[in-house]
N, CA, C and O of each residue as an XYZ file, in Angstrom:
344
protein
N      20.860      1.230      1.152
C      21.269      2.394      0.397
C      20.039      3.018     -0.244
O      19.238      2.319     -0.864
N      19.888      4.288     -0.103
C      18.716      4.993     -0.612
C      18.924      5.403     -2.067
O      20.045      5.674     -2.495
N      17.846      5.441     -2.802
C      17.917      5.973     -4.153
C      17.132      7.283     -4.205
O      16.594      7.726     -3.191
N      17.066      7.890     -5.363
C      16.433      9.211     -5.473
C      14.928      9.174     -5.238
O      14.315     10.222     -5.033
N      14.322      7.997     -5.263
C      12.879      7.909     -5.064
C      12.478      7.927     -3.592
O      11.328      8.224     -3.270
N      13.406      7.614     -2.703
C      13.091      7.550     -1.273
C      12.614      8.893     -0.726
O      11.563      8.931     -0.085
N      13.334     10.002     -0.945
C      12.828     11.269     -0.419
C      11.516     11.697     -1.073
O      10.672     12.325     -0.434
N      11.351     11.358     -2.339
C      10.103     11.701     -3.030
C       8.924     10.938     -2.423
O       7.862     11.511     -2.180
N       9.121      9.649     -2.184
C       8.067      8.834     -1.594
C       7.741      9.297     -0.178
O       6.572      9.411      0.190
N       8.778      9.562      0.611
C       8.571     10.005      1.990
C       7.859     11.349      2.022
O       6.932     11.545      2.808
N       8.287     12.267      1.178
C       7.654     13.588      1.111
C       6.182     13.462      0.705
O       5.328     14.144      1.272
N       5.883     12.615     -0.249
C       4.499     12.410     -0.674
C       3.650     11.831      0.450
O       2.523     12.271      0.673
N       4.191     10.845      1.155
C       3.446     10.240      2.259
C       3.168     11.244      3.374
O       2.074     11.258      3.937
N       4.143     12.075      3.692
C       3.941     13.093      4.726
C       2.935     14.134      4.254
O       2.120     14.608      5.046
N       2.980     14.495      2.976
C       2.006     15.449      2.432
C       0.584     14.903      2.559
O      -0.315     15.607      3.019
N       0.383     13.651      2.151
C      -0.960     13.075      2.234
C      -1.400     12.855      3.674
O      -2.595     12.860      3.968
N      -0.444     12.662      4.568
C      -0.805     12.614      5.983
C      -1.358     13.961      6.439
O      -2.301     14.015      7.229
N      -0.769     15.053      5.937
C      -1.271     16.377      6.328
C      -2.678     16.613      5.788
O      -3.456     17.357      6.385
N      -3.008     15.985      4.663
C      -4.351     16.139      4.088
C      -5.376     15.187      4.704
O      -6.502     15.587      5.001
N      -4.982     13.937      4.892
C      -5.932     12.887      5.265
C      -5.622     12.196      6.589
O      -6.301     11.231      6.940
N      -4.639     12.650      7.318
C      -4.200     11.986      8.537
C      -5.249     11.869      9.620
O      -5.146     11.002     10.488
N      -6.256     12.723      9.585
C      -7.282     12.678     10.635
C      -8.513     11.855     10.249
O      -9.484     11.809     11.004
N      -8.482     11.210      9.092
C      -9.636     10.394      8.691
C      -9.805      9.210      9.639
O      -8.824      8.569     10.015
N     -11.033      8.921     10.020
C     -11.270      7.749     10.866
C     -11.189      6.455     10.049
O     -11.177      6.487      8.818
N     -11.137      5.353     10.728
C     -11.131      4.052     10.047
C     -12.335      3.937      9.124
O     -13.467      4.225      9.514
N     -12.067      3.508      7.886
C     -13.132      3.373      6.889
C     -13.555      4.683      6.266
O     -14.533      4.711      5.519
N     -12.862      5.764      6.541
C     -13.258      7.079      6.066
C     -12.816      7.440      4.666
O     -13.205      8.492      4.158
N     -12.018      6.608      4.025
C     -11.566      6.912      2.671
C     -12.701      6.725      1.674
O     -13.477      5.774      1.772
N     -12.791      7.633      0.722
C     -13.794      7.515     -0.332
C     -13.535      6.223     -1.092
O     -12.401      5.942     -1.478
N     -14.567      5.452     -1.304
C     -14.454      4.194     -2.019
C     -14.151      2.997     -1.137
O     -14.024      1.882     -1.643
N     -14.033      3.198      0.165
C     -13.748      2.067      1.056
C     -14.943      1.120      1.149
O     -14.781     -0.075      1.396
N     -16.128      1.659      0.953
C     -17.343      0.834      1.009
C     -18.182      1.071     -0.245
O     -18.092      2.118     -0.885
N     -18.990      0.082     -0.575
C     -19.889      0.236     -1.716
C     -21.185      0.908     -1.271
O     -21.289      1.356     -0.130
N     -22.163      0.981     -2.156
C     -23.419      1.678     -1.851
C     -24.191      1.044     -0.709
O     -24.966      1.721     -0.033
N     -23.987     -0.257     -0.485
C     -24.663     -0.953      0.608
C     -23.885     -0.857      1.917
O     -24.348     -1.346      2.948
N     -22.709     -0.232      1.886
C     -21.902     -0.095      3.087
C     -20.948     -1.247      3.338
O     -20.347     -1.328      4.408
N     -20.799     -2.148      2.359
C     -19.878     -3.281      2.503
C     -18.489     -2.869      2.030
O     -18.348     -2.079      1.097
N     -17.465     -3.414      2.686
C     -16.090     -3.128      2.301
C     -15.828     -3.602      0.875
O     -16.255     -4.691      0.491
N     -15.123     -2.783      0.087
C     -14.776     -3.193     -1.270
C     -13.537     -4.088     -1.282
O     -13.366     -4.886     -2.204
N     -12.675     -3.968     -0.279
C     -11.526     -4.847     -0.075
C     -11.551     -5.316      1.371
O     -11.827     -4.532      2.279
N     -11.266     -6.578      1.583
C     -11.287     -7.122      2.938
C     -10.330     -6.349      3.840
O      -9.142     -6.240      3.536
N     -10.835     -5.820      4.932
C     -10.030     -5.110      5.909
C      -9.864     -3.622      5.665
O      -9.316     -2.924      6.518
N     -10.322     -3.112      4.517
C     -10.128     -1.692      4.198
C     -10.876     -0.783      5.177
O     -10.498      0.375      5.348
N     -11.911     -1.280      5.810
C     -12.648     -0.491      6.791
C     -11.847     -0.204      8.053
O     -12.223      0.667      8.838
N     -10.750     -0.924      8.259
C      -9.903     -0.701      9.430
C      -8.804      0.326      9.164
O      -8.138      0.777     10.096
N      -8.610      0.697      7.897
C      -7.540      1.628      7.537
C      -7.977      3.055      7.831
O      -9.036      3.499      7.390
N      -7.144      3.766      8.584
C      -7.443      5.167      8.886
C      -6.370      6.061      8.267
O      -5.489      5.578      7.556
N      -6.445      7.340      8.533
C      -5.545      8.301      7.933
C      -4.101      8.200      8.363
O      -3.233      8.812      7.742
N      -3.820      7.445      9.408
C      -2.429      7.316      9.855
C      -1.605      6.398      8.954
O      -0.401      6.246      9.162
N      -2.236      5.789      7.962
C      -1.524      4.866      7.082
C      -0.367      5.568      6.364
O       0.651      4.936      6.081
N      -0.507      6.855      6.068
C       0.538      7.572      5.339
C       1.774      7.813      6.194
O       2.893      7.536      5.761
N       1.581      8.324      7.396
C       2.740      8.595      8.258
C       3.375      7.288      8.731
O       4.586      7.237      8.947
N       2.587      6.245      8.891
C       3.155      4.949      9.262
C       3.983      4.379      8.115
O       5.026      3.767      8.345
N       3.519      4.580      6.875
C       4.303      4.146      5.709
C       5.629      4.875      5.614
O       6.659      4.264      5.327
N       5.611      6.183      5.853
C       6.850      6.964      5.850
C       7.785      6.475      6.952
O       8.997      6.399      6.748
N       7.241      6.148      8.096
C       8.053      5.629      9.198
C       8.699      4.297      8.857
O       9.833      4.040      9.259
N       7.989      3.445      8.119
C       8.559      2.159      7.717
C       9.734      2.344      6.759
O      10.722      1.614      6.830
N       9.620      3.326      5.861
C      10.742      3.622      4.970
C      11.949      4.055      5.787
O      13.058      3.561      5.584
N      11.727      4.976      6.708
C      12.832      5.479      7.528
C      13.418      4.379      8.399
O      14.632      4.332      8.601
N      12.580      3.501      8.914
C      13.068      2.395      9.749
C      13.929      1.438      8.931
O      14.960      0.967      9.411
N      13.510      1.147      7.695
C      14.268      0.222      6.851
C      15.628      0.786      6.462
O      16.606      0.043      6.379
N      15.699      2.078      6.227
C      16.943      2.680      5.749
C      17.841      3.183      6.862
O      18.995      3.535      6.615
N      17.332      3.222      8.080
C      18.147      3.620      9.220
C      18.061      5.112      9.513
O      17.900      5.940      8.616
N      18.170      5.418     10.771
C      18.134      6.805     11.246
C      19.580      7.275     11.362
O      20.083      7.475     12.468
N      20.245      7.450     10.230
C      21.683      7.748     10.190
C      22.019      9.041     10.929
O      23.041      9.112     11.611
N      21.189     10.044     10.805
C      21.462     11.313     11.472
C      21.452     11.155     12.983
O      22.078     11.930     13.706
N      20.735     10.143     13.450
C      20.640      9.896     14.885
C      21.670      8.879     15.352
O      21.642      8.454     16.507
N      22.585      8.480     14.459
C      23.661      7.575     14.846
C      23.435      6.114     14.494
O      24.308      5.284     14.750
N      22.302      5.781     13.922
C      22.031      4.396     13.542
C      22.769      4.077     12.239
O      22.959      4.956     11.397
N      23.179      2.834     12.078
C      23.848      2.403     10.848
C      22.893      2.522      9.661
O      21.678      2.385      9.801
N      23.477      2.781      8.490
C      22.670      2.864      7.277
C      22.105      1.493      6.940
O      22.826      0.496      6.945
N      20.825      1.451      6.652
C      20.165      0.207      6.289
C      19.993      0.119      4.784
O      20.583      0.893      4.030
N      19.201     -0.807      4.372
C      18.919     -0.989      2.949
C      17.647     -1.796      2.776
O      17.078     -2.301      3.744
N      17.221     -1.907      1.564
C      16.012     -2.674      1.270
C      16.322     -4.161      1.326
O      17.396     -4.600      0.917
N      15.388     -4.916      1.827
C      15.529     -6.375      1.912
C      14.804     -6.981      0.719
O      13.584     -6.870      0.606
N      15.559     -7.623     -0.173
C      14.980     -8.177     -1.387
C      14.835     -9.692     -1.356
O      14.269    -10.264     -2.287
N      15.323    -10.351     -0.330
C      15.224    -11.799     -0.288
C      14.096    -12.205      0.648
O      13.739    -11.384      1.493
N      13.520    -13.350      0.583
C      13.868    -14.444     -0.315
C      13.192    -14.345     -1.670
O      13.464    -15.166     -2.545
N      12.333    -13.379     -1.868
C      11.623    -13.249     -3.135
C      12.257    -12.141     -3.954
O      12.417    -11.018     -3.475
N      12.614    -12.454     -5.178
C      13.155    -11.463     -6.091
C      12.058    -10.898     -6.979
O      10.917    -11.359     -6.939
N      12.396     -9.926     -7.759
C      11.440     -9.260     -8.638
C      10.741    -10.248     -9.563
O       9.519    -10.207     -9.702
N      11.504    -11.134    -10.196
C      10.925    -12.068    -11.153
C       9.942    -13.025    -10.504
O       8.928    -13.375    -11.107
N      10.232    -13.454     -9.279
C       9.356    -14.412     -8.595
C       8.021    -13.795     -8.190
O       7.026    -14.508     -8.061
N       7.988    -12.499     -7.992
C       6.744    -11.830     -7.582
C       5.681    -11.956     -8.678
O       4.491    -12.064     -8.378
N       6.100    -11.943     -9.924
C       5.144    -11.933    -11.039
C       4.761    -13.324    -11.503
O       4.017    -13.460    -12.475
N       5.244    -14.352    -10.843
C       4.883    -15.724    -11.261
C       3.707    -16.228    -10.477
O       3.262    -17.357    -10.688
């Protein structure tokens, strides 16, 4: 079941894809330090398609209802909110 944040998140991801979708891997500002080393392990492999792929994951989780697929929902198990912060 979708909440009011789903369309906002999807719209934001698609917007940023239109701005940064063509960036090559490692092209994000801050991905590397002054010596050219990655600031986070693996961040050099991230390219501009991360935004549209994120939007696609949201749509995949909730179902393509307009296309005849059953409505999906978020999967919260086996880890709940409280367990994430421990």
